[in-house]
Biopython code that builds the backbone (N, CA, C, O; Angstrom):
import numpy as np
from Bio.PDB.StructureBuilder import StructureBuilder

atoms = [
    (1, "MET", "N", (110.984, 91.414, 89.403)),
    (1, "MET", "CA", (111.470, 92.317, 90.411)),
    (1, "MET", "C", (110.355, 92.734, 91.361)),
    (1, "MET", "O", (110.567, 92.807, 92.572)),
    (2, "GLN", "N", (109.170, 93.009, 90.822)),
    (2, "GLN", "CA", (108.068, 93.443, 91.674)),
    (2, "GLN", "C", (107.666, 92.340, 92.650)),
    (2, "GLN", "O", (107.263, 92.640, 93.774)),
    (3, "ASP", "N", (107.765, 91.074, 92.250)),
    (3, "ASP", "CA", (107.452, 89.981, 93.166)),
    (3, "ASP", "C", (108.392, 90.002, 94.364)),
    (3, "ASP", "O", (107.951, 89.805, 95.496)),
    (4, "LEU", "N", (109.669, 90.233, 94.134)),
    (4, "LEU", "CA", (110.646, 90.303, 95.221)),
    (4, "LEU", "C", (110.360, 91.492, 96.127)),
    (4, "LEU", "O", (110.357, 91.357, 97.351)),
    (5, "LEU", "N", (110.121, 92.654, 95.534)),
    (5, "LEU", "CA", (109.828, 93.846, 96.331)),
    (5, "LEU", "C", (108.546, 93.669, 97.132)),
    (5, "LEU", "O", (108.470, 94.090, 98.286)),
    (6, "GLY", "N", (107.550, 93.057, 96.532)),
    (6, "GLY", "CA", (106.288, 92.832, 97.227)),
    (6, "GLY", "C", (106.466, 92.016, 98.494)),
    (6, "GLY", "O", (105.737, 92.216, 99.465)),
    (7, "GLN", "N", (107.420, 91.105, 98.499)),
    (7, "GLN", "CA", (107.692, 90.295, 99.682)),
    (7, "GLN", "C", (108.384, 91.102, 100.778)),
    (7, "GLN", "O", (108.322, 90.732, 101.950)),
    (8, "MET", "N", (109.032, 92.187, 100.412)),
    (8, "MET", "CA", (109.790, 92.986, 101.379)),
    (8, "MET", "C", (108.995, 94.152, 101.959)),
    (8, "MET", "O", (109.401, 94.705, 102.981)),
    (9, "PHE", "N", (107.880, 94.546, 101.349)),
    (9, "PHE", "CA", (107.198, 95.768, 101.759)),
    (9, "PHE", "C", (106.832, 95.788, 103.236)),
    (9, "PHE", "O", (107.038, 96.807, 103.895)),
    (10, "PHE", "N", (106.300, 94.704, 103.775)),
    (10, "PHE", "CA", (105.903, 94.699, 105.184)),
    (10, "PHE", "C", (107.117, 94.855, 106.101)),
    (10, "PHE", "O", (106.973, 95.300, 107.239)),
    (11, "ASP", "N", (108.304, 94.496, 105.622)),
    (11, "ASP", "CA", (109.513, 94.664, 106.422)),
    (11, "ASP", "C", (109.865, 96.136, 106.619)),
    (11, "ASP", "O", (110.624, 96.469, 107.529)),
    (12, "PHE", "N", (109.330, 97.016, 105.788)),
    (12, "PHE", "CA", (109.586, 98.442, 105.899)),
    (12, "PHE", "C", (108.556, 99.132, 106.798)),
    (12, "PHE", "O", (108.372, 100.345, 106.696)),
    (13, "GLY", "N", (107.888, 98.388, 107.665)),
    (13, "GLY", "CA", (106.909, 98.941, 108.593)),
    (13, "GLY", "C", (107.436, 98.993, 110.014)),
    (13, "GLY", "O", (108.150, 98.090, 110.449)),
    (14, "ALA", "N", (107.085, 100.050, 110.741)),
    (14, "ALA", "CA", (107.542, 100.220, 112.128)),
    (14, "ALA", "C", (107.090, 99.072, 113.019)),
    (14, "ALA", "O", (107.819, 98.674, 113.927)),
    (15, "THR", "N", (105.890, 98.531, 112.773)),
    (15, "THR", "CA", (105.382, 97.439, 113.603)),
    (15, "THR", "C", (106.204, 96.174, 113.395)),
    (15, "THR", "O", (106.562, 95.504, 114.363)),
    (16, "ALA", "N", (106.507, 95.840, 112.138)),
    (16, "ALA", "CA", (107.314, 94.646, 111.855)),
    (16, "ALA", "C", (108.705, 94.773, 112.465)),
    (16, "ALA", "O", (109.250, 93.797, 112.982)),
    (17, "ILE", "N", (109.274, 95.962, 112.408)),
    (17, "ILE", "CA", (110.596, 96.178, 112.993)),
    (17, "ILE", "C", (110.520, 96.065, 114.515)),
    (17, "ILE", "O", (111.382, 95.443, 115.137)),
    (18, "HIS", "N", (109.497, 96.661, 115.110)),
    (18, "HIS", "CA", (109.307, 96.585, 116.557)),
    (18, "HIS", "C", (109.124, 95.136, 117.020)),
    (18, "HIS", "O", (109.671, 94.727, 118.044)),
    (19, "ASP", "N", (108.346, 94.369, 116.250)),
    (19, "ASP", "CA", (108.070, 92.961, 116.597)),
    (19, "ASP", "C", (109.235, 92.040, 116.251)),
    (19, "ASP", "O", (109.171, 90.840, 116.522)),
    (20, "GLN", "N", (110.290, 92.578, 115.661)),
    (20, "GLN", "CA", (111.481, 91.837, 115.240)),
    (20, "GLN", "C", (111.147, 90.725, 114.233)),
    (20, "GLN", "O", (111.718, 89.635, 114.277)),
    (21, "ARG", "N", (110.213, 91.028, 113.331)),
    (21, "ARG", "CA", (109.889, 90.097, 112.250)),
    (21, "ARG", "C", (110.270, 90.671, 110.891)),
    (21, "ARG", "O", (109.794, 90.213, 109.853)),
    (22, "SER", "N", (111.137, 91.682, 110.915)),
    (22, "SER", "CA", (111.621, 92.331, 109.703)),
    (22, "SER", "C", (113.122, 92.114, 109.571)),
    (22, "SER", "O", (113.848, 92.115, 110.565)),
    (23, "PHE", "N", (113.581, 91.929, 108.339)),
    (23, "PHE", "CA", (115.021, 91.819, 108.117)),
    (23, "PHE", "C", (115.716, 93.156, 108.379)),
    (23, "PHE", "O", (116.945, 93.213, 108.425)),
    (24, "LEU", "N", (114.940, 94.238, 108.550)),
    (24, "LEU", "CA", (115.503, 95.557, 108.810)),
    (24, "LEU", "C", (115.689, 95.858, 110.296)),
    (24, "LEU", "O", (116.246, 96.899, 110.645)),
    (25, "THR", "N", (115.239, 94.977, 111.164)),
    (25, "THR", "CA", (115.377, 95.215, 112.597)),
    (25, "THR", "C", (116.843, 95.452, 112.945)),
    (25, "THR", "O", (117.690, 94.584, 112.736)),
    (26, "GLY", "N", (117.131, 96.637, 113.477)),
    (26, "GLY", "CA", (118.495, 96.994, 113.852)),
    (26, "GLY", "C", (119.425, 97.286, 112.688)),
    (26, "GLY", "O", (120.639, 97.379, 112.871)),
    (27, "ARG", "N", (118.857, 97.434, 111.469)),
    (27, "ARG", "CA", (119.713, 97.600, 110.290)),
    (27, "ARG", "C", (119.400, 98.840, 109.461)),
    (27, "ARG", "O", (119.979, 99.008, 108.388)),
    (28, "ILE", "N", (118.514, 99.704, 109.916)),
    (28, "ILE", "CA", (118.232, 100.943, 109.184)),
    (28, "ILE", "C", (119.515, 101.775, 109.162)),
    (28, "ILE", "O", (120.168, 101.946, 110.191)),
    (29, "GLY", "N", (119.869, 102.286, 107.994)),
    (29, "GLY", "CA", (121.076, 103.085, 107.844)),
    (29, "GLY", "C", (122.307, 102.266, 107.484)),
    (29, "GLY", "O", (123.388, 102.825, 107.300)),
    (30, "GLU", "N", (122.159, 100.956, 107.383)),
    (30, "GLU", "CA", (123.269, 100.054, 107.029)),
    (30, "GLU", "C", (123.121, 99.638, 105.564)),
    (30, "GLU", "O", (122.010, 99.333, 105.129)),
    (31, "ARG", "N", (124.211, 99.618, 104.796)),
    (31, "ARG", "CA", (124.117, 99.229, 103.388)),
    (31, "ARG", "C", (123.745, 97.747, 103.287)),
    (31, "ARG", "O", (124.490, 96.871, 103.726)),
    (32, "LEU", "N", (122.570, 97.490, 102.697)),
    (32, "LEU", "CA", (122.083, 96.122, 102.543)),
    (32, "LEU", "C", (121.911, 95.726, 101.083)),
    (32, "LEU", "O", (121.778, 94.542, 100.774)),
    (33, "PHE", "N", (121.914, 96.707, 100.183)),
    (33, "PHE", "CA", (121.707, 96.485, 98.762)),
    (33, "PHE", "C", (122.836, 97.152, 97.991)),
    (33, "PHE", "O", (123.641, 97.880, 98.572)),
    (34, "GLY", "N", (122.900, 96.911, 96.703)),
    (34, "GLY", "CA", (123.893, 97.567, 95.865)),
    (34, "GLY", "C", (123.714, 99.076, 95.848)),
    (34, "GLY", "O", (122.608, 99.576, 96.054)),
    (35, "GLU", "N", (124.801, 99.803, 95.602)),
    (35, "GLU", "CA", (124.772, 101.263, 95.619)),
    (35, "GLU", "C", (123.781, 101.871, 94.635)),
    (35, "GLU", "O", (123.300, 102.984, 94.850)),
    (36, "GLY", "N", (123.475, 101.161, 93.570)),
    (36, "GLY", "CA", (122.561, 101.679, 92.561)),
    (36, "GLY", "C", (121.092, 101.457, 92.878)),
    (36, "GLY", "O", (120.236, 101.809, 92.067)),
    (37, "ILE", "N", (120.775, 100.888, 94.025)),
    (37, "ILE", "CA", (119.380, 100.597, 94.373)),
    (37, "ILE", "C", (118.759, 101.788, 95.098)),
    (37, "ILE", "O", (119.249, 102.242, 96.131)),
    (38, "HIS", "N", (117.663, 102.276, 94.518)),
    (38, "HIS", "CA", (116.874, 103.364, 95.088)),
    (38, "HIS", "C", (115.414, 102.942, 95.008)),
    (38, "HIS", "O", (114.918, 102.645, 93.921)),
    (39, "ILE", "N", (114.726, 102.912, 96.129)),
    (39, "ILE", "CA", (113.319, 102.516, 96.171)),
    (39, "ILE", "C", (112.553, 103.577, 96.952)),
    (39, "ILE", "O", (112.926, 103.931, 98.070)),
    (40, "ALA", "N", (111.477, 104.079, 96.347)),
    (40, "ALA", "CA", (110.647, 105.079, 97.020)),
    (40, "ALA", "C", (109.183, 104.699, 96.875)),
    (40, "ALA", "O", (108.790, 104.048, 95.907)),
    (41, "ASP", "N", (108.388, 105.111, 97.842)),
    (41, "ASP", "CA", (106.936, 104.997, 97.752)),
    (41, "ASP", "C", (106.411, 106.422, 97.667)),
    (41, "ASP", "O", (106.544, 107.198, 98.613)),
    (42, "ASP", "N", (105.820, 106.759, 96.536)),
    (42, "ASP", "CA", (105.338, 108.113, 96.308)),
    (42, "ASP", "C", (103.990, 108.049, 95.612)),
    (42, "ASP", "O", (103.923, 107.898, 94.393)),
    (43, "VAL", "N", (102.916, 108.163, 96.384)),
    (43, "VAL", "CA", (101.564, 108.063, 95.831)),
    (43, "VAL", "C", (101.297, 109.150, 94.791)),
    (43, "VAL", "O", (100.401, 109.001, 93.961)),
    (44, "TYR", "N", (102.056, 110.226, 94.826)),
    (44, "TYR", "CA", (101.844, 111.328, 93.892)),
    (44, "TYR", "C", (102.621, 111.170, 92.587)),
    (44, "TYR", "O", (102.476, 111.989, 91.679)),
    (45, "HIS", "N", (103.445, 110.126, 92.485)),
    (45, "HIS", "CA", (104.158, 109.852, 91.235)),
    (45, "HIS", "C", (103.126, 109.423, 90.190)),
    (45, "HIS", "O", (102.222, 108.653, 90.517)),
    (46, "PRO", "N", (103.232, 109.892, 88.954)),
    (46, "PRO", "CA", (102.213, 109.586, 87.945)),
    (46, "PRO", "C", (102.066, 108.101, 87.620)),
    (46, "PRO", "O", (101.019, 107.699, 87.114)),
    (47, "LEU", "N", (103.060, 107.283, 87.888)),
    (47, "LEU", "CA", (102.957, 105.853, 87.589)),
    (47, "LEU", "C", (102.501, 105.022, 88.782)),
    (47, "LEU", "O", (102.359, 103.805, 88.660)),
    (48, "GLN", "N", (102.272, 105.645, 89.923)),
    (48, "GLN", "CA", (101.795, 104.912, 91.097)),
    (48, "GLN", "C", (100.328, 105.234, 91.311)),
    (48, "GLN", "O", (99.895, 106.368, 91.101)),
    (49, "THR", "N", (99.568, 104.240, 91.727)),
    (49, "THR", "CA", (98.141, 104.446, 91.954)),
    (49, "THR", "C", (97.833, 104.283, 93.436)),
    (49, "THR", "O", (98.660, 103.801, 94.210)),
    (50, "GLY", "N", (96.655, 104.684, 93.804)),
    (50, "GLY", "CA", (96.194, 104.529, 95.174)),
    (50, "GLY", "C", (95.682, 105.839, 95.735)),
    (50, "GLY", "O", (95.936, 106.911, 95.186)),
    (51, "PRO", "N", (94.951, 105.735, 96.847)),
    (51, "PRO", "CA", (94.409, 106.952, 97.457)),
    (51, "PRO", "C", (95.509, 107.767, 98.128)),
    (51, "PRO", "O", (96.542, 107.217, 98.509)),
    (52, "PRO", "N", (95.296, 109.063, 98.273)),
    (52, "PRO", "CA", (96.304, 109.924, 98.893)),
    (52, "PRO", "C", (96.274, 109.879, 100.429)),
    (52, "PRO", "O", (96.894, 110.718, 101.084)),
    (53, "PHE", "N", (95.565, 108.915, 100.999)),
    (53, "PHE", "CA", (95.490, 108.760, 102.454)),
    (53, "PHE", "C", (95.443, 107.272, 102.773)),
    (53, "PHE", "O", (95.143, 106.459, 101.898)),
    (54, "ASP", "N", (95.738, 106.910, 104.021)),
    (54, "ASP", "CA", (95.772, 105.498, 104.397)),
    (54, "ASP", "C", (94.471, 105.059, 105.062)),
    (54, "ASP", "O", (93.506, 105.821, 105.103)),
    (55, "GLY", "N", (94.442, 103.842, 105.577)),
    (55, "GLY", "CA", (93.264, 103.283, 106.221)),
    (55, "GLY", "C", (92.915, 103.938, 107.543)),
    (55, "GLY", "O", (91.835, 103.703, 108.084)),
    (56, "GLU", "N", (93.815, 104.757, 108.069)),
    (56, "GLU", "CA", (93.557, 105.503, 109.296)),
    (56, "GLU", "C", (93.155, 106.947, 108.999)),
    (56, "GLU", "O", (92.903, 107.725, 109.919)),
    (57, "GLY", "N", (93.097, 107.305, 107.706)),
    (57, "GLY", "CA", (92.726, 108.660, 107.304)),
    (57, "GLY", "C", (93.876, 109.648, 107.286)),
    (57, "GLY", "O", (93.653, 110.849, 107.139)),
    (58, "VAL", "N", (95.109, 109.162, 107.432)),
    (58, "VAL", "CA", (96.283, 110.034, 107.456)),
    (58, "VAL", "C", (96.772, 110.245, 106.018)),
    (58, "VAL", "O", (96.886, 109.275, 105.269)),
    (59, "PRO", "N", (97.061, 111.481, 105.618)),
    (59, "PRO", "CA", (97.595, 111.719, 104.270)),
    (59, "PRO", "C", (98.924, 110.983, 104.072)),
    (59, "PRO", "O", (99.796, 110.998, 104.941)),
    (60, "ARG", "N", (99.054, 110.342, 102.912)),
    (60, "ARG", "CA", (100.294, 109.638, 102.607)),
    (60, "ARG", "C", (101.371, 110.620, 102.213)),
    (60, "ARG", "O", (101.107, 111.622, 101.549)),
    (61, "ARG", "N", (102.598, 110.321, 102.633)),
    (61, "ARG", "CA", (103.734, 111.130, 102.206)),
    (61, "ARG", "C", (104.748, 110.234, 101.523)),
    (61, "ARG", "O", (104.755, 109.018, 101.714)),
    (62, "ARG", "N", (105.595, 110.846, 100.733)),
    (62, "ARG", "CA", (106.640, 110.106, 100.019)),
    (62, "ARG", "C", (107.617, 109.524, 101.025)),
    (62, "ARG", "O", (108.027, 110.201, 101.969)),
    (63, "LEU", "N", (107.990, 108.262, 100.821)),
    (63, "LEU", "CA", (109.005, 107.607, 101.638)),
    (63, "LEU", "C", (110.176, 107.199, 100.760)),
    (63, "LEU", "O", (109.993, 106.507, 99.758)),
    (64, "ALA", "N", (111.364, 107.619, 101.124)),
    (64, "ALA", "CA", (112.596, 107.149, 100.479)),
    (64, "ALA", "C", (113.011, 105.892, 101.244)),
    (64, "ALA", "O", (113.761, 105.965, 102.218)),
    (65, "LEU", "N", (112.515, 104.739, 100.791)),
    (65, "LEU", "CA", (112.759, 103.491, 101.505)),
    (65, "LEU", "C", (114.232, 103.095, 101.452)),
    (65, "LEU", "O", (114.829, 102.758, 102.474)),
    (66, "VAL", "N", (114.813, 103.140, 100.250)),
    (66, "VAL", "CA", (116.221, 102.789, 100.071)),
    (66, "VAL", "C", (116.868, 103.846, 99.187)),
    (66, "VAL", "O", (116.355, 104.168, 98.116)),
    (67, "GLU", "N", (117.987, 104.380, 99.638)),
    (67, "GLU", "CA", (118.758, 105.347, 98.855)),
    (67, "GLU", "C", (120.193, 104.854, 98.763)),
    (67, "GLU", "O", (120.861, 104.678, 99.782)),
    (68, "GLY", "N", (120.661, 104.635, 97.559)),
    (68, "GLY", "CA", (122.035, 104.173, 97.374)),
    (68, "GLY", "C", (122.318, 102.852, 98.076)),
    (68, "GLY", "O", (123.431, 102.613, 98.545)),
    (69, "GLY", "N", (121.298, 101.995, 98.145)),
    (69, "GLY", "CA", (121.461, 100.685, 98.772)),
    (69, "GLY", "C", (121.283, 100.665, 100.275)),
    (69, "GLY", "O", (121.439, 99.619, 100.905)),
    (70, "VAL", "N", (120.954, 101.821, 100.866)),
    (70, "VAL", "CA", (120.828, 101.935, 102.321)),
    (70, "VAL", "C", (119.369, 102.195, 102.704)),
    (70, "VAL", "O", (118.799, 103.190, 102.256)),
    (71, "PRO", "N", (118.745, 101.337, 103.517)),
    (71, "PRO", "CA", (117.390, 101.616, 104.004)),
    (71, "PRO", "C", (117.384, 102.903, 104.824)),
    (71, "PRO", "O", (118.175, 103.055, 105.754)),
    (72, "ARG", "N", (116.486, 103.832, 104.474)),
    (72, "ARG", "CA", (116.454, 105.150, 105.118)),
    (72, "ARG", "C", (115.180, 105.418, 105.907)),
    (72, "ARG", "O", (115.241, 105.778, 107.082)),
    (73, "GLU", "N", (114.021, 105.243, 105.265)),
    (73, "GLU", "CA", (112.762, 105.584, 105.918)),
    (73, "GLU", "C", (111.867, 104.357, 106.000)),
    (73, "GLU", "O", (111.962, 103.444, 105.180)),
    (74, "ILE", "N", (110.993, 104.352, 107.005)),
    (74, "ILE", "CA", (110.039, 103.261, 107.161)),
    (74, "ILE", "C", (108.638, 103.836, 107.277)),
    (74, "ILE", "O", (108.456, 105.006, 107.614)),
    (75, "ALA", "N", (107.659, 103.004, 106.995)),
    (75, "ALA", "CA", (106.266, 103.389, 107.138)),
    (75, "ALA", "C", (105.894, 103.324, 108.612)),
    (75, "ALA", "O", (106.310, 102.419, 109.335)),
    (76, "CYS", "N", (105.106, 104.299, 109.040)),
    (76, "CYS", "CA", (104.709, 104.367, 110.446)),
    (76, "CYS", "C", (103.227, 104.724, 110.519)),
    (76, "CYS", "O", (102.821, 105.783, 110.040)),
    (77, "SER", "N", (102.425, 103.860, 111.107)),
    (77, "SER", "CA", (100.999, 104.123, 111.288)),
    (77, "SER", "C", (100.793, 105.017, 112.505)),
    (77, "SER", "O", (101.734, 105.269, 113.257)),
    (78, "ARG", "N", (99.570, 105.494, 112.700)),
    (78, "ARG", "CA", (99.271, 106.280, 113.902)),
    (78, "ARG", "C", (99.468, 105.440, 115.148)),
    (78, "ARG", "O", (99.965, 105.931, 116.161)),
    (79, "GLN", "N", (99.079, 104.174, 115.076)),
    (79, "GLN", "CA", (99.232, 103.272, 116.214)),
    (79, "GLN", "C", (100.716, 103.106, 116.571)),
    (79, "GLN", "O", (101.086, 103.183, 117.743)),
    (80, "ALA", "N", (101.558, 102.880, 115.564)),
    (80, "ALA", "CA", (102.998, 102.742, 115.801)),
    (80, "ALA", "C", (103.596, 104.067, 116.270)),
    (80, "ALA", "O", (104.516, 104.077, 117.089)),
    (81, "ALA", "N", (103.080, 105.180, 115.758)),
    (81, "ALA", "CA", (103.592, 106.485, 116.159)),
    (81, "ALA", "C", (103.411, 106.699, 117.659)),
    (81, "ALA", "O", (104.290, 107.245, 118.326)),
    (82, "GLY", "N", (102.270, 106.265, 118.183)),
    (82, "GLY", "CA", (102.033, 106.393, 119.613)),
    (82, "GLY", "C", (102.968, 105.523, 120.434)),
    (82, "GLY", "O", (103.352, 105.893, 121.543)),
    (83, "ARG", "N", (103.330, 104.382, 119.901)),
    (83, "ARG", "CA", (104.189, 103.428, 120.603)),
    (83, "ARG", "C", (105.666, 103.735, 120.424)),
    (83, "ARG", "O", (106.441, 103.639, 121.375)),
    (84, "GLU", "N", (106.063, 104.106, 119.201)),
    (84, "GLU", "CA", (107.478, 104.252, 118.851)),
    (84, "GLU", "C", (107.981, 105.689, 118.860)),
    (84, "GLU", "O", (109.188, 105.931, 118.862)),
    (85, "GLY", "N", (107.055, 106.638, 118.864)),
    (85, "GLY", "CA", (107.483, 108.028, 118.807)),
    (85, "GLY", "C", (107.843, 108.496, 117.410)),
    (85, "GLY", "O", (108.431, 109.566, 117.254)),
    (86, "CYS", "N", (107.500, 107.715, 116.384)),
    (86, "CYS", "CA", (107.746, 108.136, 115.000)),
    (86, "CYS", "C", (106.553, 108.960, 114.514)),
    (86, "CYS", "O", (105.517, 109.020, 115.177)),
    (87, "GLU", "N", (106.705, 109.576, 113.381)),
    (87, "GLU", "CA", (105.630, 110.366, 112.787)),
    (87, "GLU", "C", (104.815, 109.477, 111.856)),
    (87, "GLU", "O", (105.383, 108.739, 111.051)),
    (88, "ALA", "N", (103.482, 109.539, 111.959)),
    (88, "ALA", "CA", (102.627, 108.765, 111.053)),
    (88, "ALA", "C", (102.879, 109.212, 109.619)),
    (88, "ALA", "O", (102.856, 110.406, 109.323)),
    (89, "THR", "N", (103.122, 108.245, 108.725)),
    (89, "THR", "CA", (103.485, 108.558, 107.345)),
    (89, "THR", "C", (102.342, 108.376, 106.361)),
    (89, "THR", "O", (102.501, 108.656, 105.173)),
    (90, "GLY", "N", (101.177, 107.906, 106.842)),
    (90, "GLY", "CA", (100.052, 107.677, 105.938)),
    (90, "GLY", "C", (100.106, 106.327, 105.258)),
    (90, "GLY", "O", (99.657, 106.189, 104.120)),
    (91, "HIS", "N", (100.652, 105.322, 105.939)),
    (91, "HIS", "CA", (100.773, 103.982, 105.377)),
    (91, "HIS", "C", (100.148, 102.919, 106.277)),
    (91, "HIS", "O", (100.474, 101.738, 106.158)),
    (92, "GLY", "N", (99.252, 103.330, 107.175)),
    (92, "GLY", "CA", (98.613, 102.402, 108.099)),
    (92, "GLY", "C", (97.393, 101.735, 107.487)),
    (92, "GLY", "O", (96.786, 102.257, 106.552)),
    (93, "PHE", "N", (97.043, 100.577, 108.027)),
    (93, "PHE", "CA", (95.842, 99.849, 107.613)),
    (93, "PHE", "C", (94.708, 100.177, 108.580)),
    (93, "PHE", "O", (94.958, 100.617, 109.702)),
    (94, "PRO", "N", (93.460, 99.965, 108.153)),
    (94, "PRO", "CA", (92.338, 100.239, 109.062)),
    (94, "PRO", "C", (92.477, 99.405, 110.340)),
    (94, "PRO", "O", (92.895, 98.247, 110.301)),
    (95, "LEU", "N", (92.123, 100.013, 111.455)),
    (95, "LEU", "CA", (92.162, 99.323, 112.748)),
    (95, "LEU", "C", (90.873, 98.546, 112.956)),
    (95, "LEU", "O", (89.829, 98.957, 112.449)),
    (96, "PRO", "N", (90.910, 97.454, 113.673)),
    (96, "PRO", "CA", (92.086, 96.847, 114.278)),
    (96, "PRO", "C", (92.834, 95.982, 113.254)),
    (96, "PRO", "O", (92.219, 95.402, 112.359)),
    (97, "ASN", "N", (94.141, 95.900, 113.389)),
    (97, "ASN", "CA", (94.939, 95.025, 112.551)),
    (97, "ASN", "C", (96.226, 94.686, 113.284)),
    (97, "ASN", "O", (96.667, 95.432, 114.158)),
    (98, "GLU", "N", (96.815, 93.576, 112.933)),
    (98, "GLU", "CA", (98.072, 93.165, 113.546)),
    (98, "GLU", "C", (99.271, 93.464, 112.647)),
    (98, "GLU", "O", (100.416, 93.419, 113.098)),
    (99, "ALA", "N", (99.007, 93.770, 111.380)),
    (99, "ALA", "CA", (100.092, 93.999, 110.423)),
    (99, "ALA", "C", (100.736, 95.361, 110.631)),
    (99, "ALA", "O", (101.938, 95.514, 110.415)),
    (100, "GLY", "N", (99.962, 96.346, 111.044)),
    (100, "GLY", "CA", (100.501, 97.677, 111.274)),
    (100, "GLY", "C", (100.447, 98.561, 110.057)),
    (100, "GLY", "O", (99.473, 99.287, 109.856)),
    (101, "GLU", "N", (101.490, 98.511, 109.235)),
    (101, "GLU", "CA", (101.616, 99.421, 108.098)),
    (101, "GLU", "C", (102.573, 98.849, 107.073)),
    (101, "GLU", "O", (103.341, 97.930, 107.355)),
    (102, "ALA", "N", (102.509, 99.412, 105.879)),
    (102, "ALA", "CA", (103.431, 98.999, 104.806)),
    (102, "ALA", "C", (103.384, 100.050, 103.709)),
    (102, "ALA", "O", (102.348, 100.676, 103.485)),
    (103, "PRO", "N", (104.518, 100.247, 103.018)),
    (103, "PRO", "CA", (104.510, 101.154, 101.877)),
    (103, "PRO", "C", (103.688, 100.574, 100.727)),
    (103, "PRO", "O", (103.568, 101.203, 99.676)),
]
sb = StructureBuilder()
sb.init_structure("model")
sb.init_model(0)
sb.init_chain("A")
sb.init_seg("    ")
for serial, (resi, resn, name, xyz) in enumerate(atoms, 1):
    if name == "N":
        sb.init_residue(resn, " ", resi, " ")
    sb.init_atom(name, np.array(xyz, "f"), 0.0, 1.0, " ", f" {name:<3s}", serial, name[0])
structure = sb.get_structure()
């Protein structure tokens, strides 16, 4: 299961959606998975590891990526926030980069 999820993580980034290289482009809020699927990125969960900030120095916040099979939130870097008007979520990579962000 983790191998499958690992392939999807970059699709949950604002840059990938903006560049139309994500399967989520134009589909946020649409049921894409079974109702029992819930996926979150929460650095503060005791079973998740990693620093509490991203490569841009922004504190990471919990993202409810999928709730009840519906994609809800996406990762947004500071760079994407300036372009898209979203709030930086603390999931950006150090600049310069072309990938943008990922949970």
